[in-house]
PyMOL CGO cylinders between C-alpha atoms (Angstrom):
from pymol import cmd
from pymol.cgo import CYLINDER

trace = [
    CYLINDER, 0.47, -5.72, 22.36, -3.05, -4.27, 22.05, 0.3, 1, 1, 1, 1, 1, 1,
    CYLINDER, -3.05, -4.27, 22.05, -4.10, -3.51, 18.46, 0.3, 1, 1, 1, 1, 1, 1,
    CYLINDER, -4.10, -3.51, 18.46, -7.17, -1.44, 17.49, 0.3, 1, 1, 1, 1, 1, 1,
    CYLINDER, -7.17, -1.44, 17.49, -8.83, -2.55, 14.25, 0.3, 1, 1, 1, 1, 1, 1,
    CYLINDER, -8.83, -2.55, 14.25, -11.56, -0.77, 12.29, 0.3, 1, 1, 1, 1, 1, 1,
    CYLINDER, -11.56, -0.77, 12.29, -13.21, -0.81, 8.89, 0.3, 1, 1, 1, 1, 1, 1,
    CYLINDER, -13.21, -0.81, 8.89, -16.20, 0.30, 6.89, 0.3, 1, 1, 1, 1, 1, 1,
    CYLINDER, -16.20, 0.30, 6.89, -19.11, -1.91, 5.83, 0.3, 1, 1, 1, 1, 1, 1,
    CYLINDER, -19.11, -1.91, 5.83, -17.50, -2.93, 2.56, 0.3, 1, 1, 1, 1, 1, 1,
    CYLINDER, -17.50, -2.93, 2.56, -14.75, -5.02, 4.18, 0.3, 1, 1, 1, 1, 1, 1,
    CYLINDER, -14.75, -5.02, 4.18, -16.18, -6.23, 7.50, 0.3, 1, 1, 1, 1, 1, 1,
    CYLINDER, -16.18, -6.23, 7.50, -15.54, -9.92, 6.69, 0.3, 1, 1, 1, 1, 1, 1,
    CYLINDER, -15.54, -9.92, 6.69, -11.90, -9.10, 5.91, 0.3, 1, 1, 1, 1, 1, 1,
    CYLINDER, -11.90, -9.10, 5.91, -11.57, -7.12, 9.15, 0.3, 1, 1, 1, 1, 1, 1,
    CYLINDER, -11.57, -7.12, 9.15, -12.94, -10.10, 11.08, 0.3, 1, 1, 1, 1, 1, 1,
    CYLINDER, -12.94, -10.10, 11.08, -10.39, -12.41, 9.45, 0.3, 1, 1, 1, 1, 1, 1,
    CYLINDER, -10.39, -12.41, 9.45, -7.58, -9.96, 10.24, 0.3, 1, 1, 1, 1, 1, 1,
    CYLINDER, -7.58, -9.96, 10.24, -8.71, -9.79, 13.87, 0.3, 1, 1, 1, 1, 1, 1,
    CYLINDER, -8.71, -9.79, 13.87, -8.49, -13.59, 14.08, 0.3, 1, 1, 1, 1, 1, 1,
    CYLINDER, -8.49, -13.59, 14.08, -5.05, -13.46, 12.43, 0.3, 1, 1, 1, 1, 1, 1,
    CYLINDER, -5.05, -13.46, 12.43, -3.76, -10.79, 14.84, 0.3, 1, 1, 1, 1, 1, 1,
    CYLINDER, -3.76, -10.79, 14.84, -5.00, -12.81, 17.82, 0.3, 1, 1, 1, 1, 1, 1,
    CYLINDER, -5.00, -12.81, 17.82, -3.19, -15.89, 16.46, 0.3, 1, 1, 1, 1, 1, 1,
    CYLINDER, -3.19, -15.89, 16.46, -0.02, -13.78, 16.46, 0.3, 1, 1, 1, 1, 1, 1,
    CYLINDER, -0.02, -13.78, 16.46, -0.53, -13.39, 20.21, 0.3, 1, 1, 1, 1, 1, 1,
    CYLINDER, -0.53, -13.39, 20.21, -1.91, -9.85, 20.37, 0.3, 1, 1, 1, 1, 1, 1,
    CYLINDER, -1.91, -9.85, 20.37, -5.02, -8.47, 22.05, 0.3, 1, 1, 1, 1, 1, 1,
    CYLINDER, -5.02, -8.47, 22.05, -7.50, -6.75, 19.71, 0.3, 1, 1, 1, 1, 1, 1,
    CYLINDER, -7.50, -6.75, 19.71, -9.92, -3.88, 20.20, 0.3, 1, 1, 1, 1, 1, 1,
    CYLINDER, -9.92, -3.88, 20.20, -12.60, -4.17, 17.53, 0.3, 1, 1, 1, 1, 1, 1,
    CYLINDER, -12.60, -4.17, 17.53, -13.58, -0.55, 16.80, 0.3, 1, 1, 1, 1, 1, 1,
    CYLINDER, -13.58, -0.55, 16.80, -16.19, -1.54, 14.21, 0.3, 1, 1, 1, 1, 1, 1,
    CYLINDER, -16.19, -1.54, 14.21, -18.03, -1.63, 12.04, 0.3, 1, 1, 1, 1, 1, 1,
    CYLINDER, -18.03, -1.63, 12.04, -19.57, -4.97, 12.82, 0.3, 1, 1, 1, 1, 1, 1,
    CYLINDER, -19.57, -4.97, 12.82, -21.76, -5.83, 9.84, 0.3, 1, 1, 1, 1, 1, 1,
    CYLINDER, -21.76, -5.83, 9.84, -22.50, -4.82, 6.25, 0.3, 1, 1, 1, 1, 1, 1,
    CYLINDER, -22.50, -4.82, 6.25, -24.89, -1.98, 7.09, 0.3, 1, 1, 1, 1, 1, 1,
    CYLINDER, -24.89, -1.98, 7.09, -23.73, 1.02, 5.10, 0.3, 1, 1, 1, 1, 1, 1,
    CYLINDER, -23.73, 1.02, 5.10, -21.52, 3.29, 7.20, 0.3, 1, 1, 1, 1, 1, 1,
    CYLINDER, -21.52, 3.29, 7.20, -19.13, 6.18, 6.96, 0.3, 1, 1, 1, 1, 1, 1,
    CYLINDER, -19.13, 6.18, 6.96, -15.50, 5.02, 7.08, 0.3, 1, 1, 1, 1, 1, 1,
    CYLINDER, -15.50, 5.02, 7.08, -14.42, 8.25, 8.76, 0.3, 1, 1, 1, 1, 1, 1,
    CYLINDER, -14.42, 8.25, 8.76, -16.08, 7.20, 12.03, 0.3, 1, 1, 1, 1, 1, 1,
    CYLINDER, -16.08, 7.20, 12.03, -14.01, 4.01, 12.27, 0.3, 1, 1, 1, 1, 1, 1,
    CYLINDER, -14.01, 4.01, 12.27, -10.74, 5.55, 11.04, 0.3, 1, 1, 1, 1, 1, 1,
    CYLINDER, -10.74, 5.55, 11.04, -11.16, 8.26, 13.66, 0.3, 1, 1, 1, 1, 1, 1,
    CYLINDER, -11.16, 8.26, 13.66, -11.94, 5.75, 16.41, 0.3, 1, 1, 1, 1, 1, 1,
    CYLINDER, -11.94, 5.75, 16.41, -8.92, 3.55, 15.73, 0.3, 1, 1, 1, 1, 1, 1,
    CYLINDER, -8.92, 3.55, 15.73, -6.68, 6.63, 15.66, 0.3, 1, 1, 1, 1, 1, 1,
    CYLINDER, -6.68, 6.63, 15.66, -8.19, 7.94, 18.89, 0.3, 1, 1, 1, 1, 1, 1,
    CYLINDER, -8.19, 7.94, 18.89, -7.62, 4.61, 20.63, 0.3, 1, 1, 1, 1, 1, 1,
    CYLINDER, -7.62, 4.61, 20.63, -3.99, 4.58, 19.48, 0.3, 1, 1, 1, 1, 1, 1,
    CYLINDER, -3.99, 4.58, 19.48, -3.03, 8.17, 20.28, 0.3, 1, 1, 1, 1, 1, 1,
    CYLINDER, -3.03, 8.17, 20.28, -4.75, 8.06, 23.66, 0.3, 1, 1, 1, 1, 1, 1,
    CYLINDER, -4.75, 8.06, 23.66, -2.81, 4.91, 24.56, 0.3, 1, 1, 1, 1, 1, 1,
    CYLINDER, -2.81, 4.91, 24.56, -5.69, 2.44, 24.74, 0.3, 1, 1, 1, 1, 1, 1,
    CYLINDER, -5.69, 2.44, 24.74, -3.99, 0.53, 21.90, 0.3, 1, 1, 1, 1, 1, 1,
    CYLINDER, -3.99, 0.53, 21.90, -0.33, 0.49, 20.90, 0.3, 1, 1, 1, 1, 1, 1,
    CYLINDER, -0.33, 0.49, 20.90, -0.99, 0.24, 17.15, 0.3, 1, 1, 1, 1, 1, 1,
    CYLINDER, -0.99, 0.24, 17.15, -3.94, 0.31, 14.78, 0.3, 1, 1, 1, 1, 1, 1,
    CYLINDER, -3.94, 0.31, 14.78, -5.10, -1.31, 11.55, 0.3, 1, 1, 1, 1, 1, 1,
    CYLINDER, -5.10, -1.31, 11.55, -7.78, 0.28, 9.35, 0.3, 1, 1, 1, 1, 1, 1,
    CYLINDER, -7.78, 0.28, 9.35, -9.33, -1.13, 6.20, 0.3, 1, 1, 1, 1, 1, 1,
    CYLINDER, -9.33, -1.13, 6.20, -11.83, 0.16, 3.65, 0.3, 1, 1, 1, 1, 1, 1,
    CYLINDER, -11.83, 0.16, 3.65, -12.33, -0.58, -0.04, 0.3, 1, 1, 1, 1, 1, 1,
    CYLINDER, -12.33, -0.58, -0.04, -9.16, 1.17, -1.22, 0.3, 1, 1, 1, 1, 1, 1,
    CYLINDER, -9.16, 1.17, -1.22, -7.74, 2.28, 2.13, 0.3, 1, 1, 1, 1, 1, 1,
    CYLINDER, -7.74, 2.28, 2.13, -7.65, 5.89, 0.94, 0.3, 1, 1, 1, 1, 1, 1,
    CYLINDER, -7.65, 5.89, 0.94, -10.68, 7.25, 2.78, 0.3, 1, 1, 1, 1, 1, 1,
    CYLINDER, -10.68, 7.25, 2.78, -10.11, 5.51, 6.09, 0.3, 1, 1, 1, 1, 1, 1,
    CYLINDER, -10.11, 5.51, 6.09, -6.39, 6.37, 6.13, 0.3, 1, 1, 1, 1, 1, 1,
    CYLINDER, -6.39, 6.37, 6.13, -7.15, 10.04, 5.53, 0.3, 1, 1, 1, 1, 1, 1,
    CYLINDER, -7.15, 10.04, 5.53, -9.70, 9.98, 8.32, 0.3, 1, 1, 1, 1, 1, 1,
    CYLINDER, -9.70, 9.98, 8.32, -7.27, 8.37, 10.76, 0.3, 1, 1, 1, 1, 1, 1,
    CYLINDER, -7.27, 8.37, 10.76, -4.54, 10.86, 9.88, 0.3, 1, 1, 1, 1, 1, 1,
    CYLINDER, -4.54, 10.86, 9.88, -6.74, 13.79, 10.91, 0.3, 1, 1, 1, 1, 1, 1,
    CYLINDER, -6.74, 13.79, 10.91, -6.36, 12.80, 14.56, 0.3, 1, 1, 1, 1, 1, 1,
    CYLINDER, -6.36, 12.80, 14.56, -3.48, 14.56, 16.30, 0.3, 1, 1, 1, 1, 1, 1,
    CYLINDER, -3.48, 14.56, 16.30, -0.71, 12.04, 16.92, 0.3, 1, 1, 1, 1, 1, 1,
    CYLINDER, -0.71, 12.04, 16.92, -1.83, 9.53, 14.29, 0.3, 1, 1, 1, 1, 1, 1,
    CYLINDER, -1.83, 9.53, 14.29, 0.76, 8.56, 11.69, 0.3, 1, 1, 1, 1, 1, 1,
    CYLINDER, 0.76, 8.56, 11.69, -1.04, 6.29, 9.25, 0.3, 1, 1, 1, 1, 1, 1,
    CYLINDER, -1.04, 6.29, 9.25, 0.65, 4.50, 6.39, 0.3, 1, 1, 1, 1, 1, 1,
    CYLINDER, 0.65, 4.50, 6.39, -1.47, 3.35, 3.45, 0.3, 1, 1, 1, 1, 1, 1,
    CYLINDER, -1.47, 3.35, 3.45, 0.20, 0.51, 1.60, 0.3, 1, 1, 1, 1, 1, 1,
    CYLINDER, 0.20, 0.51, 1.60, -0.12, -2.67, -0.44, 0.3, 1, 1, 1, 1, 1, 1,
    CYLINDER, -0.12, -2.67, -0.44, 3.50, -3.63, 0.15, 0.3, 1, 1, 1, 1, 1, 1,
    CYLINDER, 3.50, -3.63, 0.15, 5.32, -5.26, 3.06, 0.3, 1, 1, 1, 1, 1, 1,
    CYLINDER, 5.32, -5.26, 3.06, 8.44, -3.15, 2.50, 0.3, 1, 1, 1, 1, 1, 1,
    CYLINDER, 8.44, -3.15, 2.50, 6.56, 0.14, 2.85, 0.3, 1, 1, 1, 1, 1, 1,
    CYLINDER, 6.56, 0.14, 2.85, 4.83, -1.02, 6.06, 0.3, 1, 1, 1, 1, 1, 1,
    CYLINDER, 4.83, -1.02, 6.06, 8.21, -2.00, 7.50, 0.3, 1, 1, 1, 1, 1, 1,
    CYLINDER, 8.21, -2.00, 7.50, 9.89, 1.28, 6.48, 0.3, 1, 1, 1, 1, 1, 1,
    CYLINDER, 9.89, 1.28, 6.48, 7.01, 3.35, 7.87, 0.3, 1, 1, 1, 1, 1, 1,
    CYLINDER, 7.01, 3.35, 7.87, 7.30, 1.65, 11.29, 0.3, 1, 1, 1, 1, 1, 1,
    CYLINDER, 7.30, 1.65, 11.29, 11.08, 1.50, 11.34, 0.3, 1, 1, 1, 1, 1, 1,
    CYLINDER, 11.08, 1.50, 11.34, 11.91, 5.03, 10.21, 0.3, 1, 1, 1, 1, 1, 1,
    CYLINDER, 11.91, 5.03, 10.21, 8.80, 7.14, 10.89, 0.3, 1, 1, 1, 1, 1, 1,
    CYLINDER, 8.80, 7.14, 10.89, 7.15, 5.36, 13.82, 0.3, 1, 1, 1, 1, 1, 1,
    CYLINDER, 7.15, 5.36, 13.82, 3.89, 4.85, 11.92, 0.3, 1, 1, 1, 1, 1, 1,
    CYLINDER, 3.89, 4.85, 11.92, 1.29, 3.81, 14.45, 0.3, 1, 1, 1, 1, 1, 1,
    CYLINDER, 1.29, 3.81, 14.45, -1.61, 2.89, 12.15, 0.3, 1, 1, 1, 1, 1, 1,
    CYLINDER, -1.61, 2.89, 12.15, -1.58, 0.64, 9.10, 0.3, 1, 1, 1, 1, 1, 1,
    CYLINDER, -1.58, 0.64, 9.10, -4.19, 1.22, 6.36, 0.3, 1, 1, 1, 1, 1, 1,
    CYLINDER, -4.19, 1.22, 6.36, -5.05, -1.09, 3.49, 0.3, 1, 1, 1, 1, 1, 1,
    CYLINDER, -5.05, -1.09, 3.49, -7.66, -1.55, 0.79, 0.3, 1, 1, 1, 1, 1, 1,
    CYLINDER, -7.66, -1.55, 0.79, -9.60, -4.76, 1.23, 0.3, 1, 1, 1, 1, 1, 1,
    CYLINDER, -9.60, -4.76, 1.23, -10.98, -4.62, -2.31, 0.3, 1, 1, 1, 1, 1, 1,
    CYLINDER, -10.98, -4.62, -2.31, -7.59, -4.14, -3.95, 0.3, 1, 1, 1, 1, 1, 1,
    CYLINDER, -7.59, -4.14, -3.95, -5.30, -6.27, -1.77, 0.3, 1, 1, 1, 1, 1, 1,
    CYLINDER, -5.30, -6.27, -1.77, -5.67, -10.00, -1.25, 0.3, 1, 1, 1, 1, 1, 1,
    CYLINDER, -5.67, -10.00, -1.25, -6.18, -11.46, 2.21, 0.3, 1, 1, 1, 1, 1, 1,
    CYLINDER, -6.18, -11.46, 2.21, -2.88, -13.35, 2.20, 0.3, 1, 1, 1, 1, 1, 1,
    CYLINDER, -2.88, -13.35, 2.20, -0.93, -10.20, 1.38, 0.3, 1, 1, 1, 1, 1, 1,
    CYLINDER, -0.93, -10.20, 1.38, -2.89, -8.19, 3.95, 0.3, 1, 1, 1, 1, 1, 1,
    CYLINDER, -2.89, -8.19, 3.95, -1.90, -10.74, 6.59, 0.3, 1, 1, 1, 1, 1, 1,
    CYLINDER, -1.90, -10.74, 6.59, 1.78, -10.54, 5.58, 0.3, 1, 1, 1, 1, 1, 1,
    CYLINDER, 1.78, -10.54, 5.58, 1.68, -6.72, 5.70, 0.3, 1, 1, 1, 1, 1, 1,
    CYLINDER, 1.68, -6.72, 5.70, -0.01, -6.73, 9.12, 0.3, 1, 1, 1, 1, 1, 1,
    CYLINDER, -0.01, -6.73, 9.12, 2.48, -9.25, 10.50, 0.3, 1, 1, 1, 1, 1, 1,
    CYLINDER, 2.48, -9.25, 10.50, 5.46, -7.26, 9.24, 0.3, 1, 1, 1, 1, 1, 1,
    CYLINDER, 5.46, -7.26, 9.24, 4.02, -3.98, 10.57, 0.3, 1, 1, 1, 1, 1, 1,
    CYLINDER, 4.02, -3.98, 10.57, 3.37, -5.44, 14.02, 0.3, 1, 1, 1, 1, 1, 1,
    CYLINDER, 3.37, -5.44, 14.02, 6.78, -7.11, 14.21, 0.3, 1, 1, 1, 1, 1, 1,
    CYLINDER, 6.78, -7.11, 14.21, 8.79, -4.04, 13.16, 0.3, 1, 1, 1, 1, 1, 1,
    CYLINDER, 8.79, -4.04, 13.16, 10.15, -1.74, 15.85, 0.3, 1, 1, 1, 1, 1, 1,
    CYLINDER, 10.15, -1.74, 15.85, 10.77, 1.97, 15.48, 0.3, 1, 1, 1, 1, 1, 1,
    CYLINDER, 10.77, 1.97, 15.48, 14.52, 2.66, 15.44, 0.3, 1, 1, 1, 1, 1, 1,
    CYLINDER, 14.52, 2.66, 15.44, 14.38, 6.21, 16.79, 0.3, 1, 1, 1, 1, 1, 1,
    CYLINDER, 14.38, 6.21, 16.79, 15.23, 7.91, 13.51, 0.3, 1, 1, 1, 1, 1, 1,
    CYLINDER, 15.23, 7.91, 13.51, 13.63, 11.03, 12.00, 0.3, 1, 1, 1, 1, 1, 1,
    CYLINDER, 13.63, 11.03, 12.00, 12.41, 12.38, 15.34, 0.3, 1, 1, 1, 1, 1, 1,
    CYLINDER, 12.41, 12.38, 15.34, 12.35, 15.98, 14.06, 0.3, 1, 1, 1, 1, 1, 1,
    CYLINDER, 12.35, 15.98, 14.06, 10.23, 14.97, 11.08, 0.3, 1, 1, 1, 1, 1, 1,
    CYLINDER, 10.23, 14.97, 11.08, 7.82, 13.09, 13.34, 0.3, 1, 1, 1, 1, 1, 1,
    CYLINDER, 7.82, 13.09, 13.34, 7.57, 16.10, 15.69, 0.3, 1, 1, 1, 1, 1, 1,
    CYLINDER, 7.57, 16.10, 15.69, 6.82, 18.30, 12.69, 0.3, 1, 1, 1, 1, 1, 1,
    CYLINDER, 6.82, 18.30, 12.69, 4.10, 15.91, 11.52, 0.3, 1, 1, 1, 1, 1, 1,
    CYLINDER, 4.10, 15.91, 11.52, 2.57, 15.85, 14.99, 0.3, 1, 1, 1, 1, 1, 1,
    CYLINDER, 2.57, 15.85, 14.99, 2.50, 19.66, 15.11, 0.3, 1, 1, 1, 1, 1, 1,
    CYLINDER, 2.50, 19.66, 15.11, 0.47, 19.83, 11.89, 0.3, 1, 1, 1, 1, 1, 1,
    CYLINDER, 0.47, 19.83, 11.89, -2.71, 19.28, 13.92, 0.3, 1, 1, 1, 1, 1, 1,
    CYLINDER, -2.71, 19.28, 13.92, -2.63, 21.92, 16.64, 0.3, 1, 1, 1, 1, 1, 1,
    CYLINDER, -2.63, 21.92, 16.64, -5.53, 20.87, 18.87, 0.3, 1, 1, 1, 1, 1, 1,
    CYLINDER, -5.53, 20.87, 18.87, -6.54, 17.58, 20.38, 0.3, 1, 1, 1, 1, 1, 1,
    CYLINDER, -6.54, 17.58, 20.38, -9.56, 16.26, 18.52, 0.3, 1, 1, 1, 1, 1, 1,
    CYLINDER, -9.56, 16.26, 18.52, -10.54, 13.12, 20.37, 0.3, 1, 1, 1, 1, 1, 1,
    CYLINDER, -10.54, 13.12, 20.37, -14.22, 13.91, 20.93, 0.3, 1, 1, 1, 1, 1, 1,
    CYLINDER, -14.22, 13.91, 20.93, -16.31, 10.87, 20.03, 0.3, 1, 1, 1, 1, 1, 1,
    CYLINDER, -16.31, 10.87, 20.03, -19.35, 13.13, 19.66, 0.3, 1, 1, 1, 1, 1, 1,
    CYLINDER, -19.35, 13.13, 19.66, -17.92, 15.01, 16.68, 0.3, 1, 1, 1, 1, 1, 1,
    CYLINDER, -17.92, 15.01, 16.68, -20.00, 12.81, 14.36, 0.3, 1, 1, 1, 1, 1, 1,
    CYLINDER, -20.00, 12.81, 14.36, -23.30, 13.23, 16.20, 0.3, 1, 1, 1, 1, 1, 1,
    CYLINDER, -23.30, 13.23, 16.20, -24.85, 15.54, 13.57, 0.3, 1, 1, 1, 1, 1, 1,
    CYLINDER, -24.85, 15.54, 13.57, -23.86, 13.26, 10.70, 0.3, 1, 1, 1, 1, 1, 1,
    CYLINDER, -23.86, 13.26, 10.70, -25.24, 10.21, 12.49, 0.3, 1, 1, 1, 1, 1, 1,
    CYLINDER, -25.24, 10.21, 12.49, -28.56, 11.95, 13.24, 0.3, 1, 1, 1, 1, 1, 1,
    CYLINDER, -28.56, 11.95, 13.24, -28.86, 13.05, 9.60, 0.3, 1, 1, 1, 1, 1, 1,
    CYLINDER, -28.86, 13.05, 9.60, -28.08, 9.52, 8.44, 0.3, 1, 1, 1, 1, 1, 1,
    CYLINDER, -28.08, 9.52, 8.44, -30.72, 8.02, 10.69, 0.3, 1, 1, 1, 1, 1, 1,
    CYLINDER, -30.72, 8.02, 10.69, -33.30, 10.50, 9.33, 0.3, 1, 1, 1, 1, 1, 1,
    CYLINDER, -33.30, 10.50, 9.33, -32.45, 9.34, 5.80, 0.3, 1, 1, 1, 1, 1, 1,
    CYLINDER, -32.45, 9.34, 5.80, -30.71, 12.55, 4.74, 0.3, 1, 1, 1, 1, 1, 1,
    CYLINDER, -30.71, 12.55, 4.74, -27.66, 10.66, 3.47, 0.3, 1, 1, 1, 1, 1, 1,
    CYLINDER, -27.66, 10.66, 3.47, -29.18, 8.33, 0.97, 0.3, 1, 1, 1, 1, 1, 1,
    CYLINDER, -29.18, 8.33, 0.97, -28.31, 6.49, -2.19, 0.3, 1, 1, 1, 1, 1, 1,
    CYLINDER, -28.31, 6.49, -2.19, -31.93, 5.50, -2.75, 0.3, 1, 1, 1, 1, 1, 1,
    CYLINDER, -31.93, 5.50, -2.75, -31.85, 2.57, -0.35, 0.3, 1, 1, 1, 1, 1, 1,
    CYLINDER, -31.85, 2.57, -0.35, -33.42, 2.38, 3.08, 0.3, 1, 1, 1, 1, 1, 1,
    CYLINDER, -33.42, 2.38, 3.08, -30.91, 3.51, 5.67, 0.3, 1, 1, 1, 1, 1, 1,
    CYLINDER, -30.91, 3.51, 5.67, -30.29, 1.50, 8.81, 0.3, 1, 1, 1, 1, 1, 1,
    CYLINDER, -30.29, 1.50, 8.81, -28.75, 2.85, 11.98, 0.3, 1, 1, 1, 1, 1, 1,
    CYLINDER, -28.75, 2.85, 11.98, -24.99, 3.15, 11.79, 0.3, 1, 1, 1, 1, 1, 1,
    CYLINDER, -24.99, 3.15, 11.79, -23.37, 0.63, 14.14, 0.3, 1, 1, 1, 1, 1, 1,
    CYLINDER, -23.37, 0.63, 14.14, -21.24, 2.89, 16.32, 0.3, 1, 1, 1, 1, 1, 1,
    CYLINDER, -21.24, 2.89, 16.32, -17.92, 1.71, 17.71, 0.3, 1, 1, 1, 1, 1, 1,
    CYLINDER, -17.92, 1.71, 17.71, -18.48, -0.31, 20.89, 0.3, 1, 1, 1, 1, 1, 1,
    CYLINDER, -18.48, -0.31, 20.89, -15.54, 1.60, 22.38, 0.3, 1, 1, 1, 1, 1, 1,
    CYLINDER, -15.54, 1.60, 22.38, -17.59, 4.81, 22.49, 0.3, 1, 1, 1, 1, 1, 1,
    CYLINDER, -17.59, 4.81, 22.49, -18.81, 5.33, 26.02, 0.3, 1, 1, 1, 1, 1, 1,
]
cmd.load_cgo(trace, "trace")
């Protein structure tokens, strides 16, 4: 299976370890970024993983930020994404099994690496059982238009590079997902 993985700058080392873990499980990985600890916006990477999944370039996705909240919300804004945010194996399994969740979100600052690996493994090994199809259709209808345009963040990125988004530190260029063409 091909798995898209993305994160923000806070948890890049964890993302890299999860990519290695997923490969050891025998899966192919698309690394959607970010690739270093340069401050970024998690919404770019949550969006990109979701886009890769719903457009069929990856079968499933994994997104990680500090708490998992921001990046999971970002991923869920993409039509067709069904992201589960969890710190528990049982919830990851139930989300795949009963609701065909296609993206797993976790908080790298609040969940230990060993548990993250167990959650990822369970999520990837669980198959959807075909239940709750009407609920899933209803969820998918919540976003009415396709929103897969990788240029939707262009204005934010330009503002960032001009230093308009600042916390008092020098801003570096945001490392964009390598999957953007």
